[in-house]
Each structure stands twice: as structure tokens, then as C-alpha cells.
C-alpha positions as MATLAB code, in Angstrom:
seq = 'MSRELSVVVLAAGMGTRMKSEIPKVMHKIAGKPMVNHVIDTATHLNAIKTLVVVGPDMPKLIEAVSPHPTFEQTDRLGTAHAVLAAKEALRGLTGNVLVLYADSPLFTAETLLRLVAAREHGDHAVAVLGFRPEDPSGYGRLVTDPANGELLAIVEDKECDDTQRAINFCNSGVMCFTAESMIEILEAIGNANAKGEYYLTDAVEVARANGNSCVAVEVAEEETLGVNSRSQLAVAEAIMQSRLREAAMVNGATLIDPGSVYLASDTRLGRDVVIEPNVFFGPGVTVGDEVTIKAFSHLESCVVGDKADIGPYARLRPGAEIGAGARVGNFVEIKKAVVEDGAKVNHLSYIGDARVGAKANIGAGTITCNYDGYRKQHTDIGAGAFIGSNSALVAPVSIGDGAIIGAGSTITGTVEADALVIERAQRLDKPGWARVFREKMKALLGK';
ca = [
     -24.283   28.565  -51.301;
     -21.112   30.498  -50.534;
     -22.002   34.058  -51.517;
     -24.591   36.558  -50.333;
     -28.187   36.110  -51.435;
     -30.885   38.722  -52.017;
     -34.464   38.051  -53.107;
     -36.921   39.986  -55.256;
     -40.564   38.945  -54.845;
     -42.897   39.986  -57.661;
     -46.338   40.746  -56.222;
     -47.815   43.462  -58.431;
     -50.507   41.438  -60.208;
     -54.167   41.886  -59.267;
     -55.243   38.456  -60.511;
     -58.479   39.253  -62.335;
     -59.366   35.563  -62.622;
     -59.691   35.416  -58.829;
     -62.760   37.697  -59.076;
     -61.673   39.431  -55.868;
     -61.352   42.922  -54.435;
     -58.079   42.028  -52.719;
     -54.718   41.444  -54.429;
     -54.308   37.882  -55.625;
     -51.246   37.193  -53.488;
     -53.116   38.137  -50.296;
     -55.343   35.087  -50.635;
     -54.451   32.563  -47.971;
     -53.054   29.056  -48.032;
     -52.928   27.195  -44.714;
     -54.060   30.373  -42.983;
     -51.352   32.647  -44.377;
     -51.267   34.930  -47.455;
     -49.383   33.446  -50.399;
     -46.927   36.338  -50.439;
     -45.946   35.613  -46.838;
     -45.244   31.981  -47.673;
     -42.757   33.184  -50.283;
     -41.195   35.725  -47.906;
     -40.853   33.063  -45.210;
     -39.025   30.850  -47.694;
     -36.638   33.737  -48.396;
     -36.066   34.045  -44.655;
     -35.163   30.346  -44.471;
     -32.587   31.023  -47.195;
     -30.961   33.653  -44.941;
     -31.467   36.320  -47.592;
     -29.741   39.577  -46.626;
     -32.446   41.567  -48.435;
     -35.975   40.742  -49.502;
     -37.450   43.310  -51.887;
     -41.136   43.190  -52.787;
     -42.531   44.696  -55.985;
     -46.165   45.767  -55.617;
     -48.757   47.446  -57.811;
     -50.506   50.754  -57.220;
     -52.926   51.114  -54.321;
     -52.020   47.978  -52.372;
     -51.776   49.214  -48.758;
     -52.809   45.893  -47.185;
     -50.166   44.061  -49.182;
     -47.502   46.563  -48.140;
     -48.559   46.099  -44.526;
     -48.482   42.307  -44.845;
     -44.882   42.208  -46.095;
     -43.542   44.779  -43.619;
     -40.762   45.393  -42.616;
     -39.448   44.353  -46.035;
     -39.178   47.313  -48.429;
     -41.660   47.604  -51.291;
     -41.316   49.133  -54.757;
     -44.243   50.123  -56.929;
     -44.575   48.943  -60.512;
     -46.912   51.694  -61.669;
     -47.357   50.383  -65.208;
     -47.472   46.619  -65.535;
     -45.153   46.165  -68.518;
     -43.832   42.666  -67.927;
     -41.713   40.700  -65.489;
     -38.357   42.279  -66.349;
     -39.945   45.713  -65.976;
     -41.278   44.613  -62.566;
     -37.854   43.585  -61.290;
     -36.381   46.897  -62.435;
     -38.894   48.709  -60.233;
     -36.473   47.773  -57.432;
     -33.417   48.803  -59.453;
     -32.045   51.333  -56.989;
     -32.146   48.782  -54.167;
     -30.417   46.222  -56.411;
     -27.480   48.513  -57.175;
     -24.328   47.568  -55.340;
     -25.494   44.106  -54.333;
     -23.067   41.222  -54.612;
     -23.534   37.492  -54.867;
     -26.874   36.096  -55.960;
     -30.309   37.549  -56.597;
     -33.313   35.235  -56.695;
     -36.470   36.352  -58.479;
     -39.553   34.714  -56.980;
     -43.282   35.083  -57.594;
     -45.708   35.823  -54.770;
     -48.400   33.702  -56.454;
     -46.129   30.618  -56.478;
     -45.956   29.667  -52.798;
     -44.897   26.022  -53.075;
     -41.184   26.282  -53.887;
     -39.125   24.859  -51.046;
     -35.977   26.372  -49.588;
     -34.090   23.197  -50.552;
     -35.027   23.590  -54.220;
     -34.047   27.246  -54.324;
     -30.701   26.493  -52.668;
     -30.027   23.938  -55.419;
     -30.692   26.629  -58.015;
     -28.325   29.080  -56.339;
     -25.644   26.397  -55.963;
     -25.906   25.495  -59.654;
     -25.479   29.129  -60.677;
     -22.441   29.510  -58.444;
     -20.877   26.181  -59.429;
     -20.598   27.087  -63.095;
     -20.297   30.851  -62.506;
     -23.350   31.264  -64.736;
     -24.963   34.662  -65.276;
     -28.476   33.195  -65.007;
     -29.910   29.983  -63.573;
     -33.501   28.943  -64.270;
     -35.758   26.411  -62.571;
     -37.442   24.060  -65.030;
     -39.935   21.213  -64.778;
     -41.357   18.452  -66.949;
     -45.173   18.470  -67.128;
     -47.149   15.686  -68.757;
     -48.524   18.262  -71.188;
     -46.060   21.087  -71.921;
     -48.528   23.033  -74.051;
     -48.608   26.703  -73.182;
     -45.294   26.715  -71.319;
     -42.044   28.277  -72.425;
     -39.508   25.586  -73.382;
     -35.979   25.412  -71.959;
     -33.576   24.620  -74.781;
     -30.361   23.103  -73.445;
     -27.062   22.007  -74.971;
     -26.984   18.188  -74.966;
     -23.196   18.240  -74.723;
     -22.759   20.259  -71.526;
     -26.301   20.909  -70.243;
     -26.040   24.687  -70.540;
     -29.260   26.612  -71.086;
     -29.293   28.043  -74.596;
     -32.693   29.754  -74.716;
     -36.196   30.068  -73.315;
     -38.675   29.883  -76.190;
     -42.319   30.774  -75.636;
     -44.789   28.096  -76.709;
     -46.323   30.127  -79.523;
     -42.856   30.837  -80.955;
     -41.605   27.219  -80.886;
     -40.782   25.350  -84.063;
     -41.742   21.673  -84.294;
     -38.492   20.489  -82.732;
     -38.716   22.916  -79.821;
     -42.389   22.151  -79.242;
     -41.454   18.510  -78.648;
     -39.301   19.559  -75.672;
     -41.002   18.841  -72.347;
     -38.519   20.772  -70.176;
     -40.435   23.944  -69.296;
     -39.810   27.282  -67.631;
     -41.108   27.765  -64.067;
     -40.302   31.489  -64.083;
     -37.963   31.372  -61.070;
     -34.459   32.669  -61.823;
     -31.196   33.315  -60.047;
     -28.873   36.062  -61.305;
     -25.329   37.162  -60.615;
     -25.985   40.341  -58.694;
     -23.133   42.259  -60.304;
     -24.453   41.825  -63.876;
     -28.198   41.638  -63.240;
     -29.168   45.258  -63.874;
     -27.132   45.416  -67.082;
     -28.875   42.287  -68.382;
     -32.365   43.494  -67.469;
     -31.885   46.938  -68.961;
     -30.857   45.327  -72.258;
     -34.130   43.433  -72.584;
     -36.398   44.884  -75.261;
     -40.151   44.800  -75.801;
     -40.374   43.795  -79.447;
     -43.237   41.382  -78.928;
     -46.991   41.282  -79.440;
     -47.747   42.707  -75.989;
     -44.991   45.309  -76.007;
     -43.761   44.039  -72.621;
     -40.326   43.377  -71.138;
     -40.009   39.666  -70.391;
     -37.626   38.255  -67.799;
     -37.234   35.136  -69.953;
     -35.264   37.223  -72.469;
     -32.482   37.510  -69.864;
     -31.029   34.212  -71.107;
     -30.679   35.529  -74.652;
     -29.104   38.785  -73.447;
     -26.686   37.022  -71.106;
     -25.497   34.635  -73.803;
     -25.128   37.492  -76.290;
     -22.792   39.081  -73.735;
     -20.674   35.920  -73.702;
     -22.021   34.539  -70.433;
     -23.365   31.054  -69.767;
     -26.730   30.033  -68.307;
     -28.018   26.862  -66.678;
     -31.332   25.151  -65.953;
     -32.126   23.093  -62.859;
     -35.003   20.618  -62.778;
     -37.676   20.673  -60.064;
     -40.811   18.599  -59.459;
     -43.864   20.037  -61.232;
     -45.824   20.242  -57.960;
     -43.576   23.041  -56.661;
     -44.086   25.210  -59.725;
     -47.840   25.733  -59.373;
     -48.813   29.345  -59.917;
     -52.139   30.425  -58.441;
     -54.282   32.411  -60.851;
     -57.769   31.195  -59.981;
     -59.807   29.946  -57.045;
     -59.526   26.370  -58.296;
     -55.724   26.629  -58.409;
     -55.830   28.120  -54.912;
     -57.622   24.967  -53.772;
     -55.000   22.777  -55.446;
     -52.209   24.709  -53.709;
     -54.033   24.368  -50.379;
     -54.250   20.595  -50.829;
     -50.538   20.329  -51.610;
     -49.596   22.493  -48.635;
     -51.860   20.509  -46.320;
     -50.243   17.274  -47.455;
     -46.813   18.687  -46.617;
     -47.909   19.972  -43.216;
     -49.551   16.674  -42.266;
     -46.478   14.705  -43.281;
     -44.214   17.037  -41.287;
     -46.478   16.704  -38.230;
     -46.317   12.915  -38.360;
     -42.561   12.876  -38.961;
     -42.174   15.026  -35.845;
     -44.098   12.660  -33.606;
     -47.826   13.391  -33.904;
     -50.434   10.751  -34.724;
     -53.065   11.776  -37.265;
     -55.645    8.991  -37.350;
     -57.168   10.222  -40.627;
     -54.610   12.689  -42.031;
     -56.722   13.756  -44.974;
     -59.472   15.129  -42.735;
     -57.152   17.225  -40.529;
     -56.448   20.813  -41.621;
     -53.375   22.556  -40.251;
     -52.189   26.159  -40.401;
     -48.698   26.896  -41.607;
     -47.651   27.835  -38.056;
     -49.373   24.997  -36.148;
     -47.015   23.591  -33.517;
     -47.695   20.058  -32.283;
     -45.784   18.336  -29.480;
     -44.730   14.715  -29.374;
     -47.238   11.914  -28.945;
     -50.143   14.191  -29.783;
     -53.125   12.238  -31.102;
     -55.455   14.032  -33.507;
     -58.716   12.345  -34.393;
     -60.556   12.900  -37.708;
     -62.060   16.210  -38.820;
     -60.018   18.585  -36.674;
     -59.310   22.113  -37.928;
     -56.397   24.297  -36.820;
     -56.511   28.015  -37.536;
     -53.394   30.186  -37.228;
     -51.498   30.546  -33.981;
     -52.030   27.170  -32.268;
     -49.428   25.537  -30.025;
     -50.112   22.070  -28.609;
     -47.992   20.414  -25.920;
     -46.914   16.789  -25.573;
     -49.295   13.829  -25.108;
     -52.407   15.845  -25.927;
     -55.487   14.203  -27.420;
     -57.659   16.303  -29.711;
     -60.858   14.458  -30.447;
     -62.933   14.580  -33.620;
     -64.651   17.676  -35.015;
     -62.774   20.176  -32.846;
     -61.744   23.667  -33.983;
     -58.696   25.466  -32.569;
     -57.418   28.963  -33.355;
     -54.816   31.243  -31.699;
     -54.663   29.173  -28.537;
     -52.266   27.185  -26.369;
     -52.916   23.636  -25.141;
     -50.766   22.259  -22.333;
     -49.249   18.801  -21.969;
     -51.617   15.841  -21.524;
     -54.745   17.941  -21.991;
     -57.827   16.321  -23.511;
     -59.832   18.343  -26.041;
     -63.184   17.520  -27.656;
     -64.956   16.023  -29.439;
     -66.754   19.040  -30.911;
     -64.745   21.522  -28.830;
     -63.987   25.046  -29.972;
     -60.923   26.887  -28.683;
     -61.079   30.505  -29.822;
     -58.323   33.149  -29.757;
     -56.823   33.681  -26.333;
     -57.732   30.273  -24.930;
     -55.015   28.795  -22.710;
     -55.593   25.216  -21.624;
     -53.419   23.942  -18.785;
     -51.657   20.620  -18.381;
     -54.026   17.723  -17.862;
     -57.097   19.919  -18.291;
     -60.237   18.630  -19.974;
     -62.355   20.556  -22.480;
     -65.171   18.303  -23.604;
     -67.894   18.081  -26.203;
     -69.708   21.234  -27.291;
     -67.554   23.474  -25.097;
     -66.387   26.870  -26.333;
     -63.443   28.657  -24.704;
     -62.604   32.270  -25.644;
     -59.890   34.486  -24.153;
     -59.833   32.389  -21.016;
     -57.337   30.402  -18.965;
     -58.317   26.897  -17.940;
     -55.656   25.949  -15.414;
     -53.979   22.599  -14.820;
     -56.346   19.721  -14.206;
     -59.532   21.776  -14.517;
     -62.552   20.230  -16.261;
     -65.118   21.834  -18.537;
     -66.665   18.645  -19.750;
     -69.703   19.536  -21.844;
     -72.157   22.108  -23.175;
     -70.493   25.211  -21.719;
     -69.228   28.625  -22.758;
     -66.237   30.088  -20.902;
     -65.191   33.540  -22.103;
     -63.012   36.280  -20.577;
     -62.353   34.108  -17.573;
     -59.964   32.147  -15.408;
     -60.868   28.630  -14.342;
     -58.615   27.638  -11.446;
     -56.640   24.429  -11.181;
     -58.790   21.315  -10.684;
     -62.028   23.298  -10.775;
     -65.046   21.507  -12.246;
     -67.525   23.304  -14.506;
     -70.900   21.561  -14.756;
     -72.827   21.001  -17.986;
     -74.586   24.032  -19.421;
     -72.588   26.589  -17.424;
     -71.920   29.913  -19.108;
     -69.945   32.996  -18.229;
     -72.124   35.982  -19.092;
     -69.192   38.173  -20.086;
     -70.861   40.799  -22.322;
     -73.396   43.406  -21.246;
     -73.952   44.798  -24.725;
     -71.157   47.350  -24.390;
     -68.298   45.875  -22.379;
     -66.557   42.548  -21.794;
     -66.232   41.668  -18.098;
     -64.056   39.083  -16.346;
     -65.081   35.958  -14.437;
     -62.638   34.448  -11.944;
     -63.231   30.883  -10.727;
     -60.921   29.705   -7.987;
     -58.940   26.494   -7.714;
     -61.001   23.456   -6.812;
     -64.329   25.265   -7.201;
     -67.379   23.273   -8.286;
     -69.922   24.959  -10.544;
     -73.234   23.107  -10.733;
     -74.947   22.421  -14.041;
     -76.866   25.172  -15.857;
     -75.316   27.970  -13.845;
     -74.990   31.492  -15.223;
     -72.020   33.492  -13.933;
     -72.772   37.153  -14.606;
     -69.487   39.019  -14.915;
     -67.800   40.711  -13.247;
     -67.870   37.874  -10.755;
     -65.332   36.152   -8.521;
     -65.776   32.667   -7.074;
     -63.335   31.694   -4.338;
     -61.213   28.582   -4.099;
     -63.169   25.476   -3.218;
     -66.576   27.163   -3.425;
     -69.632   25.217   -4.617;
     -72.360   26.751   -6.783;
     -75.669   24.917   -6.742;
     -77.102   23.759  -10.071;
     -79.272   26.263  -11.907;
     -77.902   29.299  -10.043;
     -77.378   32.779  -11.448;
     -74.360   34.250   -9.677;
     -73.329   37.891   -9.460;
     -70.684   39.563   -7.337;
     -68.295   37.647   -5.084;
     -68.530   34.147   -3.644;
     -66.225   33.451   -0.719;
     -63.819   30.523   -0.692;
     -65.347   27.199    0.418;
     -68.874   28.674    0.510;
     -71.999   27.021   -0.881;
     -74.197   29.382   -2.869;
     -77.598   28.476   -4.287;
     -79.457   31.227   -6.100;
     -82.806   30.108   -7.518;
     -86.420   31.328   -7.531;
     -88.590   29.886   -4.736;
     -90.398   26.689   -5.775;
     -94.158   27.015   -6.266;
     -96.362   23.894   -6.361;
    -100.003   23.878   -7.650;
    -101.423   20.345   -7.328;
    -103.741   19.331  -10.203;
    -103.092   22.486  -12.194;
    -101.770   20.631  -15.251;
    -104.899   18.383  -15.474;
    -107.241   21.354  -15.221;
    -105.238   23.182  -17.908;
    -105.477   20.268  -20.337;
    -109.229   19.916  -19.840;
    -109.699   23.645  -20.411;
    -107.696   23.540  -23.656;
    -109.604   20.478  -24.871;
    -112.933   22.242  -24.302;
    -111.677   25.371  -26.008;
    -110.026   23.760  -29.021;
    -112.059   20.589  -29.337;
    -109.068   18.293  -29.099;
];
């Protein structure tokens, strides 16, 4: 690609088949709305402008694509009509303009660059991405010149004659235009069809009528998937997950059972990370080198330092920061808390709104009581502290470096460094009480 590139993303459709109150393109794949996948691809193409066409009353969509400018298609009168909603922003552009669809999130930057390069190479007015499905029924056919490969027409399935219907080269919808002639071509498209709409596919006919050439570029069918239903959303998710898993392994992570690991689009894994089966990554997770994440763990919006050991059955919630060499074991939940280097929270604990100092040890069943029904309070546990099993730390509380908390204690306030604190009710023994109780119940209940 040698000339400037701008992108128009069509996102005005509501997607009635989704049966949803939110715009179709706001549904997520790998933790990110479909429209943002498409915008991110445009960013990878170094587009100088990304223009997004939206429908009426879509404030959440407009917010999601910010800071990119949006243009409202008030009346949904076809794809060419949608692109022209951004007409004023398209005026004066030079180079190439790609038209993408916000409900087609699987096109890769490499594929789109091939399309742009093909348009530039032949100085074509329009370049179209095509694919070859096993069953072309329902798709518009790309009619090409066998002599030179130029695209002659896009013919809708219902308008094909027998010869055209036998063609298996189909229209994906994605097009690249010469910026300087794009508006003229689109404004010449008519709506003499059953729906009375202005179709972008007619751009090929208009361009050729003006004496310009067009070209089609083939792409794998998988990339062309458009999401119009929940089942198609699931198919797109599976394809995206397969790509993310492969990329993770190529970059040095070991996925023992790749098919059971679910990644977010922004998951960052270091080298020599080992991920056991049935691990789920929500958005915003960064994992350092030589980390082991054991089975059935759930991570979201957190950072895991080098050589840490997580799980099995661990949950790292937003704001969790796990230090190098730290250990977060089975059935441990960490929320908005820092677990410093070498610290251990091995099992059956909740640590929220807290700091756990370096090399501290948190005993089984320990919880930070961080919420009083109205406010979240902080717990600070010093370096090298030892918290006995089944302790409750009632925030706000501060435990000094090296302090020891006896098992079963409920701690409030401040514990000095290197102190031992045991806070339990006084033991009360009643010899024989249990035997007398059982005899009484047997007499009362007859058993």
C-alpha cells in the first residue's frame, strides 16, 4: 500500500435476529464488541481516518467507538446510502477508502492490505473481496473476465441466470474505492429494485459504465462471516478463540488443552507460561514469564508477575496484582488487592481491598472483611506476616511486618510489627454435657 487509506465502518443495523435491546455490533467476541474488533483492524492498517456510520439513538455505540467520528444514517435505505451518510467527511480524501462492516469482525489486516494493494496495482476504481463457499446459494456472485481477471459485475442470487448461478465466487461485501471517484460513483447508484434501496454492490456497474475497471480478490470463507444471530455469534467466538490460542502458543505459551482455554482479545501472556485446562481470561489480563495457571481458574483485569503460581480454582478479579513468585492457591479470590513478591495465599481465602506484603503467609479460611454495608475499607498486611487459619481481618486494619495472628482470630485496628496477637472467646468446658443432652433428646423425641 503506497497511498493514504481511510476506512468507513457501517454499524447502523439493529440486528433484529439477535433478539436484543442493544445494537447488534455491540455484542462481544473475546470480551470486546464486534465494532471495536473492526476499528482495531483499521488501526493496524494505519488508517488516517476511521468513520463510523450509526443508526438513530445509539449512544452506547457512539461512546464505544470514540474518538472516531460518527455519522447517523437516519433512514436505513441500503449500504450505499449508509456510506453516503459520511459524505462530507469523505470529500477531499485521497488514496483509498475501505468499506467495512461492524458485524463482520474476522477480516484480518493482512487480507485487507491485499485488497488495497490489488486496487492500487491495477489502478482500479473498485476492488471487492470474494470467497468460495461450498454452497453459494443466497450470495451475490462475482462475475469476472476469464481473460484478464477483471470484475465485470456483482449479480444478486435471485437475479442470476443459470450460468451465473453456477459461479461459486461470491461477494463478501467488503470493498475498496479510489477516494477521488468514490462519491461520484455512490451518488450515481439508483434504487430501482424490489426494496427501493441503494446497494453498494451496484458500484461495480456504475464504475464500469464510467469506463473504469474493477477487480476481485479472493479470501478464505472463514474471514467473511457476518454475525446476524446468536448462533453466528458463537461461531465467530469459536473462530476468534482458535486464532488467539494459536497466537499465544506461537509466542511461547503452553496450553495443555487449548480448546478448553478462553482468552480475551487483549490477553497478554509472557514466555514459558503454562496454562492448564479450563482457564478463562476476561479482558485486561497481563501475565508475566514462567507463570503457571492451574485448571479452572478465572482471571479478569489483573496483572500476574513472573514465576507466580495461580490456582487451581483461583479467581483473580479486577484490580488484583500478583507479585513475582507469589502463590494464589485453590478456592482463593483476590479483588483490588496487591499480593507482593513471594507471598502465599494458598487456599480457601478472600483478599479484597488489601495489600499482602512480600513473603507473607495467609492461612486457610482467612478473609479480609472489607465492606461494612456502605464503604470499602483497606487491609494492610506487612512483609513476612503470618496470618493463622480462619482469621477475620476487619478493615480498616493494619498488621505490621513479621507479625503473627493466631488461628481463629478476629482482628481490628493495628497490630505492631513482630507481635503475636490471639483474639478468641475464652474456652468454656462442661464435662458430660453432650451425653446428658443426647439422653434428654432421646426421651423427648423417642429416638
